C-alpha positions in Angstrom: 139.6 60.3 141.4 141.1 59.6 138.0 140.4 63.2 136.6 143.4 64.8 135.5 145.5 61.6 135.2 143.8 59.0 133.0 140.5 61.1 132.6 140.3 64.6 131.3 137.3 66.8 131.6 136.1 68.7 128.1 136.6 72.1 128.0 133.6 74.4 127.8 133.8 76.9 124.7 134.8 80.2 125.7 132.4 82.0 123.8 135.0 84.4 122.2 135.1 85.0 118.7 138.0 86.4 116.6 136.8 89.0 114.1 139.3 90.0 111.3 139.2 93.1 109.3 141.5 93.7 106.5 143.5 96.9 106.0 144.7 97.5 102.6 147.6 99.9 101.7 148.7 100.6 98.2 150.4 103.3 96.7 149.3 104.5 92.9 152.6 103.1 91.7 151.4 99.5 93.3 148.0 99.9 91.4 149.6 100.8 88.2 152.3 98.2 88.2 149.6 95.5 89.4 147.3 96.7 86.5 150.1 96.7 83.9 150.9 92.8 84.8 147.4 91.7 84.5 147.1 93.7 81.0 150.3 92.4 80.0 149.2 88.8 80.6 145.7 89.1 78.9 147.0 91.1 75.9 147.4 89.3 72.5 151.1 88.9 71.0 151.8 90.4 67.9 154.4 88.4 65.8 156.3 90.5 63.3 158.1 88.1 60.8 161.6 89.9 59.9 161.9 90.7 56.5 164.6 88.6 54.8 166.5 88.6 51.3 164.9 86.0 49.2 165.7 85.2 45.9 163.7 83.5 43.2 164.5 80.1 41.8 165.5 81.2 38.4 167.9 83.9 40.5 169.1 81.0 42.7 170.1 78.7 39.7 171.7 81.4 37.3 173.8 82.3 40.8 175.1 78.3 41.2 175.6 78.1 37.8 178.0 80.8 37.4 179.5 79.6 40.9 179.9 75.9 39.5 179.7 76.4 36.1 177.9 73.6 33.7 179.6 70.7 35.4 177.3 67.6 34.8 179.7 64.9 36.0 180.1 63.9 39.6 183.0 66.0 41.4 183.7 66.4 45.3 182.8 69.9 46.9 186.4 71.0 47.5 187.1 71.1 43.8 184.5 74.0 44.0 187.0 75.8 46.7 189.4 78.5 45.6 193.3 77.2 45.8 193.9 79.0 49.2 190.8 77.3 51.0 191.5 73.7 49.8 192.8 71.6 52.7 
């Protein structure tokens, strides 16, 4: 008398099973692209340092001495600038 209102009967299992079967579709381009992504991810990265012009300490001292001169006393940086560049 209360079935369907306050009490519900248990449903019996139907006994049907769902079978899934994967169907893969891929072109040769897709396979090569996927291989390239995986290969690039696992390949070691080669780091090449760009060649820079570097001078020795002696050459740098000679160059700075030629620009500044042999001033030993304190001076402002602006005093080493050309007249046109002074503010």
